[in-house]
C-alpha positions as CSV (number, residue, x, y, z in Angstrom):
1,M,0.0,0.0,0.0
2,A,1.3,3.4,-0.9
3,T,2.4,5.8,1.8
4,L,1.2,9.4,2.0
5,I,3.5,12.0,3.3
6,R,1.9,15.4,4.1
7,R,3.7,18.5,5.3
8,G,6.7,16.6,6.4
9,K,4.9,13.8,8.3
10,I,3.6,10.4,7.5
11,A,-0.2,10.8,7.1
12,S,-3.2,8.5,7.2
13,P,-5.1,8.3,3.9
14,S,-7.3,11.4,3.4
15,Q,-10.9,11.5,4.5
16,P,-13.3,12.7,1.8
17,E,-12.4,16.3,1.0
18,A,-14.9,19.2,0.7
19,G,-14.2,20.3,-2.9
20,A,-13.0,18.8,-6.1
21,V,-9.8,16.9,-6.5
22,L,-8.1,18.0,-9.7
23,R,-5.5,15.9,-11.5
24,L,-2.8,17.1,-13.9
25,E,-1.1,14.6,-16.3
26,P,2.3,15.6,-17.6
27,Q,0.9,16.8,-21.0
28,D,-1.7,18.9,-19.3
29,D,-1.4,22.7,-19.2
30,P,-2.2,24.1,-15.7
31,A,-4.0,27.0,-17.3
32,G,-6.7,24.6,-18.2
33,I,-7.6,24.2,-14.5
34,A,-6.7,27.7,-13.3
35,A,-10.3,28.8,-13.1
36,R,-11.3,25.8,-10.8
37,L,-8.3,26.1,-8.4
38,E,-10.2,28.2,-5.9
39,G,-12.7,25.4,-5.2
40,A,-10.3,22.6,-5.2
41,A,-9.6,20.4,-2.2
42,R,-6.3,19.5,-3.6
43,V,-4.4,19.2,-6.9
44,E,-2.7,15.9,-7.8
45,V,0.1,16.0,-10.3
46,N,0.9,12.6,-11.8
47,F,4.4,11.4,-12.4
48,P,4.0,8.3,-14.7
49,N,7.6,7.5,-14.5
50,F,10.7,8.7,-12.6
51,T,12.3,10.4,-15.6
52,D,9.3,12.6,-16.5
53,G,10.0,16.0,-15.0
54,R,7.1,18.0,-16.4
55,G,5.3,17.8,-13.1
56,F,8.0,19.9,-11.5
57,S,7.3,22.7,-13.9
58,N,3.5,22.2,-13.5
59,A,3.9,22.6,-9.7
60,R,5.9,25.8,-10.0
61,L,3.3,27.2,-12.4
62,L,0.4,26.4,-10.1
63,R,2.1,28.0,-7.1
64,E,3.8,31.0,-8.7
65,R,1.6,32.0,-11.7
66,Y,-1.8,30.8,-10.6
67,G,-1.4,31.4,-6.9
68,Y,-2.6,28.0,-5.7
69,R,-2.2,27.7,-1.9
70,G,-4.0,24.4,-1.3
71,E,-2.5,20.9,-1.1
72,L,-0.4,20.0,-4.1
73,R,0.2,16.2,-4.1
74,A,2.8,14.3,-6.2
75,V,1.4,10.9,-7.2
76,G,2.6,8.1,-9.5
77,D,6.2,7.0,-9.7
78,V,7.3,9.1,-6.7
79,Q,10.6,8.1,-5.1
80,R,12.8,9.2,-2.2
81,D,15.3,10.8,-4.5
82,Q,12.7,13.3,-5.7
83,I,11.1,14.4,-2.5
84,L,13.4,17.3,-1.6
85,F,13.2,18.7,-5.1
86,L,9.4,18.2,-5.3
87,Q,9.0,20.2,-2.0
88,R,11.2,23.0,-3.4
89,C,8.8,23.2,-6.5
90,G,5.8,23.6,-4.2
91,F,4.6,20.1,-3.4
92,D,3.4,19.6,0.2
93,A,2.2,16.1,-0.1
94,F,3.6,12.9,-1.8
95,V,2.2,9.4,-2.4
96,L,5.3,7.2,-2.4
97,R,5.6,4.3,-4.7
98,D,4.9,1.0,-2.8
99,D,8.6,0.0,-2.6
100,Q,9.8,3.2,-1.0
101,D,10.5,3.4,2.7
102,A,8.6,6.3,4.3
103,G,11.2,6.9,7.0
104,E,14.0,7.2,4.5
105,S,11.9,9.4,2.3
106,L,11.1,11.7,5.2
107,A,14.8,11.9,5.9
108,A,15.3,13.1,2.3
109,L,13.7,16.4,3.2
110,A,16.8,17.2,5.4
111,D,19.4,15.9,2.9
112,F,20.7,19.5,2.2
113,S,20.6,22.4,4.7
114,E,20.8,25.1,2.1
115,A,20.1,25.6,-1.5
116,Y,21.7,28.1,-3.9
117,Q,18.8,28.4,-6.3
118,A,15.5,30.2,-5.7
119,S,12.5,28.0,-5.1
120,V,8.8,28.2,-4.4
121,E,9.4,27.9,-0.7
122,R,12.3,30.4,-0.7
123,P,12.0,32.8,-3.6
124,Q,15.4,34.6,-3.1
125,P,18.6,32.8,-4.1
126,L,21.3,32.3,-1.5
127,F,23.5,35.2,-2.7
128,R,20.5,37.6,-2.2
129,R,20.0,36.3,1.3
130,R,23.5,37.1,2.5
């Protein structure tokens, strides 16, 4: 059974949400759901395979261009090695692939203490923060 990590903690499966659950596939343009974001309980971004990075871009667009502040969940082929970078792009929930260890995946959120590049969570790059 897949494990859900939400806001840096292992979470129990969601109870029914009040609002729509929107889903983006890699080929989908976030502009297509922008008008429905306000009433969404969450947005799921599918990663059909580990090497498909389009979901990272979709997450940044949802957070930065469309101002989405609700739960943004990565689903599909989500692995430990992606967790930190998914969070930096704006994801706050992840459904791990069945063979991924939840404890190790949580530890990935602390793999690096600092990042040079700007991100959704920290819009100024390191050199601007000094």
